[in-house]
C-alpha positions in Angstrom: 35.8 -56.4 -51.9 36.5 -52.9 -52.6 32.8 -52.1 -52.5 32.6 -53.8 -49.0 35.3 -52.0 -47.7 33.8 -48.8 -49.2 30.6 -49.3 -47.4 32.3 -50.2 -44.3 34.2 -46.9 -44.8 31.0 -44.8 -45.0 29.3 -46.6 -42.2 32.1 -45.4 -40.0 32.0 -42.1 -41.1 28.4 -41.9 -40.7 29.0 -43.2 -36.9 31.5 -40.6 -36.5 29.5 -37.8 -37.7 26.5 -38.8 -35.7 28.8 -39.0 -32.5 30.2 -35.9 -33.2 26.8 -34.2 -33.7 25.8 -36.0 -30.4 28.8 -34.4 -28.6 27.7 -31.1 -29.8 24.1 -31.7 -29.2 25.3 -32.4 -25.5 27.4 -29.6 -25.3 24.4 -27.3 -26.2 22.4 -29.0 -23.7 24.7 -28.2 -21.0 25.0 -24.8 -22.3 21.0 -24.6 -21.8 21.1 -26.4 -18.5 23.7 -23.7 -17.0 21.6 -20.7 -18.4 18.5 -22.0 -17.0 19.9 -22.8 -13.8 21.3 -19.3 -13.6 17.7 -17.7 -14.6 16.1 -20.0 -11.9 18.4 -18.6 -9.2 17.5 -15.1 -10.4 13.7 -16.1 -10.1 14.0 -17.8 -6.9 12.3 -15.0 -5.0 9.6 -14.5 -7.4 8.7 -18.2 -7.6 8.9 -18.4 -3.8 6.7 -15.3 -3.6 4.1 -16.5 -6.2 3.4 -19.2 -3.7 2.0 -16.6 -1.3 0.7 -13.9 -3.6 -1.6 -14.8 -6.5 -3.5 -12.5 -8.5 -6.3 -11.7 -6.4 -5.0 -12.2 -2.7 -1.9 -11.3 -0.7 -1.0 -13.5 2.3 0.1 -11.6 5.3 1.5 -12.2 8.7 0.5 -9.7 11.3 3.9 -9.0 13.2 3.2 -6.1 15.2 0.4 -4.3 17.1 0.8 -0.8 18.5 -1.9 1.2 20.6 -1.7 4.6 19.1 -4.5 6.4 20.8 -7.0 4.9 23.5 -9.2 4.0 20.3 -6.6 3.3 17.4 -4.2 0.6 16.9 -1.7 0.1 14.3 -1.4 -3.4 12.6 2.0 -4.2 10.6 1.5 -6.7 8.0 4.6 -8.6 6.5 5.2 -11.4 3.8 5.6 -14.5 5.8 8.8 -15.2 4.4 9.7 -11.6 4.7 9.9 -11.0 0.7 9.1 -7.7 -0.4 5.7 -6.7 -0.8 4.3 -5.0 -4.1 5.1 -1.5 -4.5 2.4 1.1 -3.4 2.0 4.8 -3.7 0.6 7.0 -1.1 -3.3 6.8 -1.1 -3.4 3.0 -1.3 -5.9 0.6 0.5 -6.4 -2.9 1.1 -9.3 -4.9 1.8 -8.9 -6.7 5.0 -11.0 -9.8 6.0 -13.2 -9.5 9.1 -15.2 -12.3 10.8 -17.9 -10.5 12.9 -19.8 -11.8 16.2 -22.4 -13.2 14.2 -20.2 -15.4 12.3 -20.9 -13.2 8.9 -17.7 -12.8 6.8 -16.9 -9.3 5.5 -14.1 -7.3 4.0 -13.4 -3.8 5.5 -11.3 -1.0 3.6 -8.2 0.4 5.3 -5.7 2.8 3.9 -1.9 1.9 4.0 -0.6 4.3 6.3 3.1 3.2 6.3 5.7 4.8 4.5 5.1 4.3 0.8 9.1 3.9 0.3 8.9 0.5 2.2 8.8 -2.7 0.8 9.1 -4.8 4.0 5.9 -3.7 5.4 2.3 -2.4 5.1 0.9 -0.5 8.3 -3.0 0.0 8.8 -4.6 2.0 11.6 -7.9 1.1 12.7 -10.1 3.1 15.0 -12.4 1.1 16.9 -16.0 2.1 16.6 -18.4 0.6 19.2 -21.6 1.9 17.1 -20.3 0.8 13.9 -21.3 -2.2 12.0 -18.8 -4.6 14.0 -15.8 -4.7 11.8 -13.3 -2.6 13.5 -14.5 -4.0 17.0 -14.0 -7.5 15.6 -10.3 -6.7 14.4 -9.6 -5.0 17.7 -10.5 -8.2 19.6 -9.6 -11.1 17.2 -6.3 -9.9 15.4 -3.3 -11.1 17.1 0.7 -11.3 16.3 1.5 -14.1 14.3 -1.9 -14.4 12.6 -1.9 -15.0 8.8 -4.6 -13.3 6.9 -5.6 -12.8 3.3 -6.1 -9.3 1.9 -6.8 -7.7 -1.6 -4.0 -6.6 -3.4 -3.4 -2.8 -2.8 -5.3 -0.4 -4.9 -5.2 3.4 -5.2 -8.2 5.6 -5.8 -6.7 8.7 -4.2 -3.4 9.2 -5.7 -1.1 12.3 -5.4 -0.5 14.3 -8.9 2.8 13.8 -10.1 3.7 17.2 -11.1 5.4 19.9 -9.2 2.5 22.0 -8.1 2.3 22.6 -4.4 0.0 20.5 -2.3 -2.4 21.0 0.6 -3.2 18.0 2.8 -5.9 18.2 5.2 -7.1 15.5 7.5 -9.4 14.9 10.5 -9.6 11.9 12.9 -8.7 8.6 11.3 -8.6 10.4 8.0 -4.8 10.6 8.9 -4.0 7.6 7.7 -3.6 8.1 3.8 -2.7 11.9 4.4 0.3 10.9 6.4 1.6 8.3 3.8 1.0 11.4 1.3 3.3 13.8 3.4 6.0 11.1 3.5 6.0 10.5 -0.1 6.1 14.4 -0.9 8.9 14.8 1.5 10.8 12.0 0.0 10.3 13.6 -3.4 11.4 17.2 -2.0 7.9 18.5 -3.4 6.3 21.8 -1.7 3.3 20.9 0.7 1.5 21.9 4.0 -0.2 19.7 6.2 -3.5 20.3 8.4 -4.7 17.7 11.0 -7.7 18.1 13.3 -8.8 15.8 15.9 -11.1 15.7 19.1 -7.7 16.0 21.4 -4.1 15.6 20.9 -4.3 12.3 22.7 -6.8 11.0 19.9 -4.6 12.1 17.2 -2.9 9.3 15.7 0.9 9.8 14.9 0.8 13.5 15.7 4.1 13.2 17.9 5.6 11.5 14.7 4.3 13.9 12.4 5.5 17.0 14.4 9.0 15.7 14.6 9.1 14.5 11.1 7.6 17.8 9.3 7.8 20.6 12.0 6.4 23.9 10.6 5.0 22.3 7.6 2.5 20.5 10.2 -0.5 22.3 11.9 -2.6 20.6 14.6 -6.2 21.6 15.4 -7.4 20.2 18.6 -10.9 20.7 19.6 -10.4 20.2 23.3 -8.3 23.4 23.1 -10.7 25.1 21.1 -8.7 25.0 17.9 -10.8 24.7 14.8 -9.6 23.9 11.2 -10.6 26.8 9.0 -11.1 26.0 5.4 -11.8 29.3 4.2 -8.4 30.6 6.0 -6.4 27.6 4.4 -7.8 28.2 0.9 -7.3 31.8 1.1 -3.7 31.4 1.8 -3.1 28.8 -0.7 -0.9 28.9 -3.9 -3.3 29.4 -6.7 -1.7 26.3 -8.4 -2.1 24.0 -5.4 -3.8 20.6 -5.5 -5.8 20.0 -2.2 -6.3 16.3 -0.5 -8.6 16.2 2.3 -9.7 12.9 4.1 -12.2 12.9 7.0 -15.7 12.9 7.6 -18.2 14.2 4.9 -19.2 17.5 6.7 -15.6 18.4 6.6 -15.2 17.5 2.6 -18.7 19.1 2.0 -17.4 22.3 3.9 -14.1 22.4 1.8 -15.7 22.1 -1.4 -18.6 24.8 -0.7 -15.7 27.1 0.4 -13.7 26.4 -2.5 -16.7 27.3 -4.8 -17.3 30.6 -2.8 -13.6 31.5 -3.3 -13.8 30.7 -7.1 -11.4 27.9 -6.7 -11.7 25.0 -9.5 -13.3 21.9 -7.7 -11.0 19.8 -9.7 -8.3 20.8 -7.6 -9.7 19.2 -4.6 -9.5 15.5 -4.0 -11.3 13.7 -1.2 -11.7 10.4 0.4 -14.3 10.0 3.4 -12.9 7.9 6.2 -16.1 5.7 6.4 -14.4 1.9 5.9 -16.1 0.5 2.8 -17.7 -3.1 3.6 -18.1 -5.7 1.0 -19.6 -9.3 1.5 -16.6 -12.1 1.4 -17.3 -15.4 0.1 -14.5 -16.6 2.5 
């Protein structure tokens, strides 16, 4: 009888131990569930964003279209759920999908010209070229407010140096798009720079009124209509010996600047350039 009672006691003790362990396990499970819920709440934005932003493409909604000049339109691109966009630096660009009149799908490369500090919107400005391959014409004719498009993730092959050397920014025509973003980034960082912007006429020069308000004497405008010419030799002659020079415009301007720099004994590595001819690639979409 004593042996049987002892066995019962051991069984009861084992059951109590198992129950105690179960209670401890339940408590740990509840604790983990609480932590997981908190983590999920913190990641809600990221998880929602991932529904729209994969590793290759970003989904945008066109939320605004503005006529900047007779031939240039600005397009604002936002996340469809108004989440923050990936951070960019001045000089970044997107590949934008375009369907031509022929039915062919292509992608065109356009600089992000909005202030790089903004995470709510990317802005691109597109010059309509009647004699081009048709990409800019198709965008002007088909892109509408509310339309959804899939673009590449931002890339930057025209980035501003990170140190405190002075900067000279030179733009011609639609080449103002990355240069504008550079000026805004440098201004926010309180770094020294000067800006030179040339065009056919003031009417044809996108953002010129805004740039005058924002940068004042830092900006010099050159209107061919008013017989004002951007003088590369003079700009380089007056430049600080340590300055970095960024130019975006037609190849003839870039070539003139580089040749002038060589003639003045300026190290070519101080000049960084980007031609404004939009790149074109075949699209599989």
